[in-house]
N, C-alpha and C positions, 0 to 999 in steps of 0.2 A: 147628370147623376153618375155616381160611381158605384159599381157592384164588385164586392170582394167575394170570390167563391173559394172557400177553404175546404181542403180535403182533411178528413179526420187524421189524427196522429197515428203512429205505428200501432196497428191493431192486434189485439188478442181475439181472434175470431171465435175461439172456443167458448169464451164467456161474453162475447160482444162488448168488449171494453178495450183498454189500452195495455200495452206492455209497459214495463218500467221505463224503457226508452221512450215510449209514446207519451207517458206522463211528463217526462223532461221536455219533449218536443212541444207539448201543449203549454207548458210553462213559458218556454221561450216565445211561442206564438202570442201568448197573452201579453207579454211585455211590448210586443209590436202593436197589437190591435188596440191596447188600452190607451195609446197615445193619440188615437184618432177620435174625431167627432162623429160618432155613428148614430144615424137616425133610427135604425131598426135592425134587430137581429132575427134571423130565421134559422131553424135547425131541423135536421132529420130526426125522426123518432128513434133511430137505432142508437144503442148504447155507446158505441165507439165515437159517434159524432157528438152526442150529448156530453160525453165525458171530455172530449176535446174542447167543446165550447164552455164547459163549466168553469174553467180557471179564468178565462177572459171575462165571463159574466160576473163572477165573484169579484174580480179585481175592479170592475167598473160599476158594481152594484146595479146590474141590469138583468133583465130576463129576455129569453128568446121565445118567439112564437114557433111552436112545433108544427111542421108541415109534413104530412104523410107522403106527399109526392117528392120530397127531397131524400127519401130513403134510397138505398142502392137500387139502380135500375134493374128490375127483376121480373120481366115477363116470363111466361112459361118457357121451359127448355125447348130448344129446337133440335132437329136431327142434323148432325154434322154432315155436310155434303159428301165427304169422301169415305166415311165409315158407317154412317147411319146411327151412330151413338148419340144419345141426348147430351146437349151441351148448352152452356150459356151463350147468348147471342153475341156477346162482345169479347170473345176469346177464340179467334181462329188463327190457324197457322198461315204465315204469309203466302206460301205456295198455293193455298186453297182459296184465296180471294183476290190477290193482286191482279190476276188476269181477267177479272170480271168488271168491265166498264160500268155496269149498272150500280155497283156498290160505291162508285165515286160520285154518283149523281145525287144532288141534295134532296130530290123527291123520289126518284125511282129506286133507291136502295131499299126502301121500305116495301117494295113490291117484289123483291127477290123471293123465290119460292120458300126458302127456309124462314125468312122473316114473316111471310104470310102464314105459314103453318104454325109458327110460334106465337102469333098474335102480337108481334112486335109493334106494328103500326098503331094498334088500339092503345097499347100502353104508352107508346111514344106520344100520341096525341093527348092522352090524359096529362102527362107531365108538362108538355109545352103549353097546353091550355091553362094549367094552373100557374105556370110561370107568367104567361101573358096577363092573367088576372092580377097577379101580384104587381107587375110592372104598371098596369093601369091604375092601381091604387096609388102608385107613386108618381103618376102623371104622364105615363108614356103608353100610348094605345097602339097596338099592332095594326098595320095597314100594308098588306101585300109585300112583306119582306123588309119594311122599315117601320118606324114608329112615329106617330103623331105626338108632338110635344104639347100636350094639353096643359100641363102645369110644369113648365120647365123648372129645374132645380139643380142644385149642386150637392144634394144629399149623398151620404154614403150608407149603403146597406150591406150587411154581411150575411152570407149563406154558409152554414156549416153542413157539409154533405159528404159525398163519396165520388170516387173517380168516374165510375160508369155514368152516373147521372150528371156529373159535371160536364162530360162531353156532350150529352144530350142538350143541356142548357146552352152551352156555347154554340153547338151546331145550329140551334134555332135562332139565337140572337145574331150570329154571324152568317147565317144562310150557307152552312156547310154540312155535309153528311156526317152524322155522329159516328158512323161506322169507321170512317177514315181517322177521326180523332181517337176513337177507342184503340186503334191498332198502330197509330203513328205517333202518339204522344205518351208521355209519362208525367203524371203529377205526383211527386213524392209525398209521403205522409206529412201532414201539417202544412203543405205548400199553399200558397196564396196566388190566385189568378185574379188579375185586375182588369175590369172592363169599364170603359167610359162611354157616355153618350157623346155624339158629335153632331152639332147642329149647324150645318153650313148654309142651310136655307131656313128661313124663319118658320118655325113650327114643325119642321121635319127633322127627325133625329134618327141616326143609325148608331150601332154599337161598334166600338173598336177595342180590341184587346191590347192593352199596354204591356202586360206581362203575363206569362203562363207558368204556373207551377213554381213560383218564386220561393226560395228557401233561405233567403238572406238572414232571416231571424235565427236560423240554426248556425250559420257560419259565424255570426258575431259572438256566438257562445262556444265556438270551436267544436261544434257538433257536426258529424257526418250525417247525411240523409239516410233514412232507413231504406231497405231494399224492396219493401212491399210495392207491388205494381210493376216491377221490372221482372224480366226473366233472365236466364243465364246469358252473360255477356259473351262468353265463348262456350262451345259445346263441352269442353273439358273443364269449365270453370267450377269453383267450389259451390256456387249457388245452385247448380243444376240439380233438380230432383226428378228421378224417374217415376 
C-alpha cells in the first residue's frame, strides 16, 4: 500500500483558507495527484486542508472522507520550560530541547513533564489509534511496531492534513518520536510525503518513507515553495518576525 500525506497549500490562517499563492499551489498539486489511481481520499475538517483537496477532488470527480483526527495536532497548550509561558507543544527553541535525551526516545518523549501537563500523550494516542483503525480498514493491522498484512494490496490512499499531525502519523508508522520530526523537518505547503509498505516476510509489513515533503509539482510550474513552516534562515534575514 502507498500512503500520500499532503500538507495543505500556503495558508491564510485568519480565514482558515488559502492565500492566492496557496490556490496556485493547490492547482499544481491537483495536476500531480489526478494522474494517480487513488483508492480513497481522507481530509482534515479544517478549511485550509479542505480547500487544498478541493481542486484535486473536483478534477477527479471524487469525494474525501472528513476525519476529525487529521486536523492540526492541537492538544492543550503547555508551559514552556524556560519561561513558563503557554506554548504549543511542537514549537520549541533548539537550545531548550536538544540536550534532553528523553525527547529523542520514541516512547519516553510523551512522559516529559511538559507533555504530561499538556495532555499530549492522550491526544497523541487518540490520533494514532484513529490512524491504526484506518490502516486496518485497508488491510494492515498494528502489532508491536509493525503491521500484519491481513489483506495485502498495492492501493494508494491520500491524506490531506497539516504539518504537526503529519509528523505524528509518520512518527507512529516509522517508530520515531514526533517531537524530533516536528523540530528537525520542514514540509512546505502543498508538499507530498510518500510512504510504502514493505513486506519482506510473508504477512508482516513495515512502512518506509520514500520521500518527505516533495514539492516537485511546484518546480515543474516554475513556482518557488512558500515559507510557511520555516523560520528565519539567518537572524538578520527578511523572514524574521519579532
